[in-house]
C-alpha positions as CSV (number, residue, x, y, z in Angstrom):
1,M,94.5,97.0,118.1
2,R,91.1,96.2,115.5
3,V,90.1,98.9,114.0
4,A,87.3,99.0,111.8
5,F,86.7,101.8,109.6
6,V,82.8,102.7,109.2
7,T,81.5,104.2,106.2
8,L,78.3,104.8,104.6
9,E,77.3,102.1,101.5
10,A,79.2,103.2,98.3
11,R,79.0,101.8,94.7
12,E,82.3,102.8,93.8
13,A,85.8,101.5,95.3
14,L,86.9,105.2,95.2
15,A,88.2,105.7,99.1
16,Y,92.1,105.7,98.2
17,G,92.8,107.0,101.4
18,L,91.3,104.6,103.5
19,M,93.1,101.7,101.7
20,S,96.7,103.6,102.2
21,L,95.8,104.1,105.9
22,A,94.7,100.6,106.6
23,A,97.9,99.4,104.7
24,A,99.6,102.0,107.2
25,L,98.2,100.8,110.2
26,R,98.7,97.0,109.2
27,R,102.4,97.3,109.2
28,H,102.6,98.4,112.8
29,G,100.8,95.1,113.4
30,H,97.1,96.5,113.8
31,V,94.1,94.3,112.1
32,V,92.2,96.5,110.0
33,E,88.5,95.9,108.4
34,L,85.9,97.7,106.5
35,V,82.1,98.2,107.3
36,Q,79.8,99.7,105.5
37,G,76.2,100.8,106.1
38,R,73.1,102.5,105.5
39,D,73.1,104.1,108.6
40,A,74.8,103.7,112.5
41,A,71.9,101.0,113.4
42,A,73.5,99.1,110.5
43,V,77.1,99.1,111.5
44,A,76.1,98.9,115.2
45,R,75.1,95.2,114.1
46,D,77.9,94.2,112.5
47,P,80.2,91.5,114.3
48,R,83.3,93.5,113.1
49,A,82.2,96.8,114.3
50,G,81.3,95.0,117.9
51,S,84.9,93.3,117.9
52,A,86.5,96.6,116.9
53,D,88.5,98.5,119.6
54,V,88.6,101.3,117.4
55,L,85.8,102.8,114.8
56,A,87.1,105.6,112.5
57,M,85.0,107.7,110.2
58,S,86.5,109.9,107.2
59,T,84.2,112.5,106.0
60,T,84.1,115.4,103.9
61,T,82.5,118.8,104.5
62,G,78.5,118.4,104.1
63,L,78.7,114.8,104.9
64,H,80.0,115.4,108.2
65,R,76.6,115.8,109.3
66,V,76.1,112.4,108.8
67,Y,79.0,111.1,111.1
68,V,78.6,113.7,113.6
69,R,75.0,111.4,114.1
70,W,76.5,108.4,113.3
71,A,79.2,109.5,116.6
72,H,76.5,109.8,119.1
73,A,74.6,106.9,118.1
74,L,77.7,104.7,118.1
75,R,78.8,106.2,121.6
76,R,75.6,105.4,123.2
77,R,75.8,101.7,121.7
78,F,79.6,101.2,122.3
79,P,80.2,103.6,125.3
80,D,83.7,102.2,125.3
81,K,85.1,102.1,121.9
82,V,87.4,104.9,121.0
83,L,85.8,107.0,118.2
84,V,88.3,109.1,116.1
85,L,87.0,111.2,113.1
86,G,89.4,112.3,109.7
87,G,89.2,113.3,106.3
88,P,88.9,116.8,104.8
89,H,86.4,118.1,106.8
90,P,88.3,117.9,110.1
91,T,91.3,118.4,108.7
92,F,90.1,122.1,107.6
93,F,87.5,122.9,110.6
94,P,88.8,120.4,113.6
95,E,86.3,122.3,115.6
96,V,84.1,119.6,114.7
97,I,85.6,117.5,117.7
98,A,83.2,119.6,119.6
99,Q,80.0,118.6,118.4
100,A,80.3,114.8,119.0
101,P,81.6,112.2,121.6
102,L,85.2,111.7,119.8
103,D,87.5,110.7,121.2
104,G,90.1,112.6,118.9
105,V,89.9,114.0,114.9
106,C,93.1,113.8,112.8
107,V,94.1,117.0,111.2
108,G,96.1,116.4,107.6
109,E,97.4,113.4,106.5
110,G,97.0,110.3,108.8
111,E,99.6,107.4,107.4
112,E,101.8,108.4,110.4
113,S,99.9,110.0,112.6
114,F,97.2,107.2,113.0
115,P,99.2,104.9,114.3
116,D,101.3,107.0,117.0
117,F,97.4,108.0,117.9
118,L,96.9,104.3,118.6
119,G,100.0,104.0,120.3
120,W,99.3,107.3,122.3
121,L,96.1,105.6,123.7
122,G,98.1,102.8,125.8
123,A,100.6,105.6,126.8
124,G,98.7,108.6,127.2
125,G,100.6,112.1,127.7
126,T,100.5,114.7,125.4
127,P,98.5,114.7,122.3
128,P,100.5,113.1,119.3
129,D,100.7,115.4,116.6
130,G,98.5,115.9,113.9
131,W,95.5,115.3,116.2
132,W,92.9,117.3,118.5
133,I,92.0,114.9,121.0
134,R,88.9,114.3,124.4
135,R,90.3,112.3,127.1
136,D,87.1,110.2,128.9
137,R,85.5,108.9,126.0
138,G,84.8,112.2,124.3
139,R,83.4,114.5,127.7
140,G,87.2,116.2,128.3
141,A,88.2,119.3,127.2
142,V,89.7,119.4,123.6
143,E,93.3,119.0,123.6
144,R,95.5,120.1,120.3
145,G,98.3,118.3,119.4
146,R,100.8,120.1,117.4
147,P,100.6,120.1,113.6
148,R,101.9,117.7,111.5
149,P,104.2,117.7,108.4
150,P,103.1,116.3,105.2
151,I,104.5,113.0,104.8
152,L,107.4,113.7,101.8
153,D,108.6,110.7,100.7
154,L,105.8,108.6,99.8
155,D,107.4,106.2,98.8
156,T,107.9,105.1,102.0
157,L,104.4,104.2,102.8
158,P,103.4,100.5,102.2
159,T,101.1,99.2,99.0
160,P,97.6,100.4,99.3
161,A,95.6,97.8,101.0
162,Y,93.3,97.4,97.7
163,D,91.6,94.4,99.2
164,L,90.3,96.2,101.9
165,F,87.6,97.4,99.2
166,H,87.9,95.2,96.3
167,D,87.3,91.8,98.5
168,A,84.4,93.8,100.6
169,K,81.4,93.5,97.7
170,P,81.7,91.4,94.5
171,E,80.8,94.3,92.1
172,Y,83.9,96.4,93.9
173,A,86.4,93.4,92.2
174,R,84.2,93.4,88.7
175,T,84.2,96.9,88.0
176,P,86.1,97.4,84.9
177,Q,87.5,100.8,86.6
178,K,89.9,100.6,89.4
179,A,91.4,104.3,91.0
180,F,94.7,105.0,92.0
181,L,96.9,108.0,93.2
182,A,100.5,108.4,91.7
183,T,100.7,112.2,93.3
184,R,99.7,114.7,96.2
185,G,99.4,118.1,95.9
186,C,98.6,120.8,93.4
187,P,101.0,124.1,93.3
188,Y,97.9,126.5,92.2
189,R,96.0,128.8,94.2
190,C,92.4,128.0,93.4
191,T,90.1,129.9,95.8
192,Y,87.7,126.6,96.2
193,C,89.8,124.3,96.5
194,F,91.1,123.0,99.9
195,N,95.0,122.4,98.0
196,R,95.8,126.4,98.1
197,T,94.9,125.8,102.0
198,L,97.2,123.1,102.1
199,N,100.1,124.9,100.3
200,E,100.2,127.5,103.0
201,R,100.7,125.2,105.9
202,Y,103.0,122.9,104.0
203,R,105.6,125.3,102.2
204,P,107.7,125.5,104.8
205,Y,108.6,121.6,104.6
206,G,109.6,120.9,100.8
207,R,107.7,120.9,97.6
208,L,104.0,121.2,97.0
209,V,103.9,118.4,94.4
210,R,104.9,115.2,95.6
211,T,105.5,112.2,93.4
212,R,105.7,108.3,94.0
213,D,108.5,106.3,91.7
214,P,106.8,105.7,88.4
215,D,107.8,101.6,89.3
216,A,105.7,101.9,92.3
217,V,102.7,103.3,91.1
218,V,102.9,100.4,88.4
219,D,103.6,97.9,90.2
220,D,100.1,98.6,92.0
221,V,98.3,98.9,88.6
222,L,100.1,95.3,88.1
223,H,99.3,93.9,91.1
224,V,95.1,95.1,91.0
225,R,95.2,93.9,87.7
226,R,96.6,90.4,88.4
227,R,94.2,89.7,91.5
228,W,91.0,91.5,90.5
229,G,91.3,92.9,87.0
230,V,91.6,96.2,85.2
231,R,90.5,97.6,81.9
232,L,90.8,101.2,82.7
233,V,93.2,102.4,85.1
234,W,91.5,106.1,86.8
235,F,94.4,108.2,88.5
236,L,92.2,109.9,91.1
237,D,95.4,113.0,91.4
238,A,94.0,116.3,91.8
239,N,96.6,117.5,88.9
240,F,98.1,114.8,87.4
241,V,100.3,116.2,85.0
242,A,101.0,119.4,87.6
243,D,105.2,117.8,87.6
244,R,106.1,117.7,83.9
245,R,109.7,116.2,84.3
246,W,107.9,113.2,86.8
247,L,104.9,113.2,84.1
248,E,107.8,112.0,81.3
249,A,109.6,109.6,83.0
250,F,106.2,107.9,84.5
251,A,104.9,108.0,81.2
252,A,107.7,106.2,79.9
253,T,107.7,103.8,82.5
254,Y,103.8,102.8,82.3
255,R,103.7,102.6,78.4
256,R,106.5,99.9,79.1
257,R,105.1,97.8,81.8
258,V,101.5,98.5,81.7
259,G,99.8,100.0,78.7
260,L,96.2,99.8,79.7
261,P,94.1,102.9,78.9
262,F,94.0,105.3,81.5
263,M,92.0,108.7,82.5
264,C,93.1,111.4,84.7
265,K,92.8,115.0,85.6
266,L,94.5,118.4,84.2
267,R,94.1,121.8,83.5
268,P,93.1,122.8,80.1
269,E,95.2,125.9,79.9
270,R,98.4,123.8,80.4
271,A,97.6,121.0,77.8
272,S,100.6,122.0,75.3
273,E,101.3,119.9,72.5
274,R,103.7,117.9,74.2
275,L,101.9,117.1,76.9
276,V,99.2,115.7,75.2
277,R,101.3,114.4,73.1
278,T,102.9,112.2,75.7
279,L,99.8,111.5,77.5
280,V,98.4,109.8,74.2
281,E,101.6,107.5,73.9
282,A,101.1,106.4,77.2
283,N,97.8,105.2,76.0
284,C,95.7,107.9,77.9
285,T,92.3,107.9,76.4
286,A,89.9,110.3,78.7
287,V,90.9,113.4,80.8
288,G,88.9,115.4,83.3
289,V,89.3,119.3,82.9
290,G,88.4,122.3,85.2
291,I,86.8,124.7,83.1
292,E,84.9,126.3,86.3
293,S,83.6,129.4,84.3
294,G,82.7,130.7,81.3
295,T,83.9,134.4,82.0
296,E,87.1,135.4,82.8
297,R,86.2,138.2,85.4
298,L,84.8,135.2,87.6
299,R,87.7,133.1,87.0
300,R,90.0,135.6,87.6
301,E,88.1,137.7,90.6
302,W,86.6,135.2,92.3
303,L,88.0,131.5,91.7
304,G,92.1,132.2,91.2
305,R,92.0,130.8,87.5
306,P,93.7,133.6,85.8
307,A,93.6,131.6,82.4
308,T,92.3,133.5,79.3
309,D,89.5,132.2,76.8
310,A,92.0,131.5,74.4
311,E,94.2,129.7,76.4
312,I,91.3,127.2,77.9
313,L,89.9,127.0,73.9
314,E,93.4,126.2,72.4
315,G,93.9,123.5,75.3
316,C,90.4,121.5,74.5
317,Q,91.4,122.2,70.6
318,R,94.3,119.9,70.9
319,L,93.1,117.3,73.5
320,K,90.0,116.6,71.1
321,R,92.2,116.9,68.2
322,F,94.5,113.8,69.8
323,G,91.0,112.2,70.2
324,L,90.9,112.2,74.4
325,R,87.4,112.6,75.4
326,V,87.1,115.3,77.8
327,L,84.7,115.5,80.9
328,S,84.7,119.1,82.2
329,F,83.8,120.5,85.3
330,S,81.9,123.6,86.1
331,M,80.7,125.9,88.6
332,L,77.2,128.0,88.9
333,G,76.5,130.3,91.6
334,I,79.7,131.6,91.6
335,P,79.3,134.8,93.9
336,T,78.2,137.8,91.8
337,E,77.7,135.7,89.0
338,T,74.9,137.2,86.4
339,L,72.6,134.7,84.6
340,D,74.1,135.5,81.5
341,E,77.6,134.8,82.8
342,A,75.8,131.4,83.8
343,L,74.8,130.4,80.7
344,R,77.8,131.6,79.0
345,T,79.6,128.7,81.1
346,V,77.1,126.4,79.1
347,A,78.1,128.0,76.2
348,F,82.0,127.7,76.8
349,N,81.7,123.7,77.5
350,V,79.8,123.8,73.9
351,A,82.8,126.0,72.2
352,C,85.4,123.0,74.1
353,G,83.7,120.2,72.5
354,V,83.5,118.4,75.8
355,D,82.1,114.9,75.6
356,F,80.2,115.5,78.8
357,G,79.9,118.8,81.2
358,A,79.1,118.3,84.6
359,A,78.5,121.3,86.6
360,T,78.4,121.7,90.5
361,I,77.2,124.2,92.5
362,L,80.0,126.5,94.4
363,Q,79.9,125.4,98.3
364,P,82.2,127.5,100.5
365,Y,83.9,125.2,102.7
366,P,85.6,125.8,105.3
367,A,89.5,127.5,105.1
368,T,89.3,127.8,101.6
369,A,89.8,131.4,100.7
370,I,86.5,132.2,99.0
371,A,84.6,131.3,102.0
372,E,86.3,134.0,103.7
373,R,86.0,136.2,101.0
374,A,82.4,135.7,100.7
375,I,81.6,136.0,104.5
376,A,83.6,139.2,104.3
377,A,81.4,140.4,101.6
378,G,78.3,139.2,103.5
379,L,77.6,136.7,101.3
380,F,77.8,133.9,103.3
381,D,76.8,133.5,106.7
382,G,79.4,131.2,107.7
383,D,77.7,128.4,109.2
384,F,79.2,125.4,107.0
385,D,77.3,123.1,108.8
386,R,74.0,123.6,106.8
387,L,76.7,123.3,103.2
388,D,75.0,120.3,101.0
389,Y,76.5,116.9,101.5
390,S,77.1,117.1,97.4
391,Y,78.3,119.9,95.5
392,F,74.9,119.3,93.1
393,G,73.0,120.5,96.4
394,E,71.5,124.3,97.1
395,S,73.7,126.8,96.9
396,P,74.1,128.6,100.6
397,F,75.3,132.3,98.9
398,A,72.8,135.0,99.4
399,F,71.1,135.7,96.1
400,P,68.7,138.6,94.8
401,D,65.4,136.5,95.8
402,A,64.2,133.4,95.2
403,R,63.5,133.5,92.0
404,A,67.7,133.8,91.4
405,R,68.6,130.9,93.3
406,H,65.7,128.6,91.7
407,R,67.2,129.5,87.9
408,I,70.8,128.6,89.3
409,T,69.3,125.0,90.6
410,N,67.6,124.4,87.1
411,L,70.5,125.3,85.3
412,Q,72.9,122.5,87.0
413,R,70.2,119.7,86.6
414,L,69.8,120.5,83.1
415,F,73.9,121.9,81.9
416,S,74.9,118.4,80.4
417,Y,72.1,118.6,78.5
418,A,72.3,122.2,77.3
419,V,75.8,121.1,76.3
420,E,74.8,118.2,74.3
421,F,71.4,119.5,72.4
422,P,71.2,122.7,70.7
423,E,67.6,122.1,70.7
424,V,67.9,122.4,74.9
425,R,69.8,125.5,74.7
426,R,67.4,127.6,72.5
427,R,64.6,126.9,75.2
428,L,67.1,127.0,78.4
429,R,66.2,130.4,79.5
430,W,62.2,129.0,79.4
431,L,63.1,126.3,81.2
432,I,65.3,127.4,83.9
433,D,62.3,129.6,84.7
434,R,60.2,127.0,85.9
435,P,59.8,126.0,89.1
436,P,62.6,123.4,90.5
437,S,61.1,120.0,89.9
438,T,61.8,116.5,91.2
439,L,61.6,115.9,87.3
440,F,64.9,118.0,86.6
441,R,66.6,116.4,89.6
442,H,65.5,112.9,88.1
443,L,66.7,114.3,84.6
444,F,70.0,115.4,85.9
445,E,71.2,112.1,87.8
446,V,70.2,109.5,85.1
447,R,72.2,111.8,82.4
448,H,75.1,112.0,85.0
449,G,74.9,108.3,85.9
450,F,75.2,107.4,82.0
451,A,77.6,109.6,81.2
452,I,80.0,108.6,83.7
453,R,79.4,105.0,83.3
454,H,79.6,104.5,79.5
455,T,81.6,107.2,78.0
456,F,84.0,107.8,80.4
457,Y,84.5,104.5,82.5
458,E,84.4,102.7,79.2
459,A,87.1,104.7,77.7
460,D,89.4,102.3,76.5
461,T,89.3,103.9,73.2
462,R,89.9,107.5,72.1
463,F,87.5,109.3,69.8
464,P,88.3,110.2,66.4
465,Y,89.3,113.8,65.2
466,R,86.9,116.5,66.6
467,H,87.1,120.0,65.3
468,A,86.6,122.1,68.2
469,G,88.2,125.0,71.0
470,T,87.1,128.0,68.7
471,F,86.1,131.4,68.9
472,G,83.7,130.6,66.1
473,H,82.0,127.7,68.2
474,L,81.7,130.0,71.1
475,A,80.2,132.8,69.2
476,A,77.6,130.0,67.7
477,A,77.0,128.7,71.2
478,C,76.4,131.9,72.3
479,R,73.6,132.9,69.8
480,D,71.8,129.7,70.8
481,L,71.9,130.8,74.0
482,G,70.9,134.4,73.2
483,L,73.8,136.3,74.5
484,A,75.9,138.9,73.1
485,P,79.2,136.5,71.3
486,S,82.3,137.2,73.0
487,P,84.3,140.3,72.1
488,A,87.1,138.1,71.4
489,A,85.3,136.3,68.6
490,S,85.2,139.2,66.1
């Protein structure tokens, strides 16, 4: 069969999942193409969509509203084609199948279940495992297939179809950084993350963190370098260092066979001396770390992140001592968060010495523990269809008043400036009290884009040693923001 993955136009080739799915489908003899457009009309005009038997879409929560509209439009334009939806949103909210004329939604990993679904199209019978379906071109009743186990041995999967994206646009091929995935899963129980829910589903089947053979990962990197060129390797893994034994083996193999600079994500409180040294010796030059909140109460009670301030500060101190560039992830708008607690997250990022502090506004995604708790507490109405497509959008949680909501919106947009510049920190309370403006949004977009492109996508070298990560640094940043110093700082 001919399958077309239809997606919104993207600036970067980061859709590793689609590359892996395309390779799995090709292994079964199917023809796979990529069709990108700004809207459904543009997709429908593409001859590759017109010649496809199946139009497949993948979506996260929030963005799903776009693809639901696309499904309606594509059904009107192509009444006889098969329309399917996969990705995080239908995995955790398969009920989305009732919102559009879809033939099916894929629940969970699709490398094995998507070929099964295509086989089912010809044979009929009960729905394939891992799928919810509607017959009669999306007009029939919803039928639920049985849950499908995860793919336990990732090395049984074919090499991802990197050409699907890298040959799609010249800018994808030219970009100096290329994305890869070495592991799947995360052992932690963060309340806001889908991995907690996946762990509950997949725990009966075996290990929560599944790893690929280090040589297979390296083979992928070398293949992409030979064909399209790579200057910086970007590992998209949720927690690249979760399996320490695997990491040691991978680092030795990567250092011997590749040696290119790379960046990855880890938890700062787990950045031991040995772990950081292992990464640096393999030529890791940059890391992304989840700080999330500068307040232990919020991390522990609402986010499922029990690390202490001291543990996070010490981890970041090691990262900076070894010259690693640090991109931090923080959240604002956490339920019950006070303004001072939100500002303390700024101070904590300053104390950690991060090179770019990125802040999002917490979104309660379907099937996450924090969404369920917020609904029970009356802080969120449970309407997932109004979540923003981006975690930089407005908060869906209840606030005491509009002014409190506006402060969080403004703080998110000025967050990275406040982390970097003391002058902004000292005026931050006044700035975030202004009405939200297009200027603040523009400033955020410019700063975010610049930092990602130039601080991290060009991270082929490490920075010099930088002293950071102490309670003295935290106390100084708190003073800039008019906050009481941390009790531990004294």
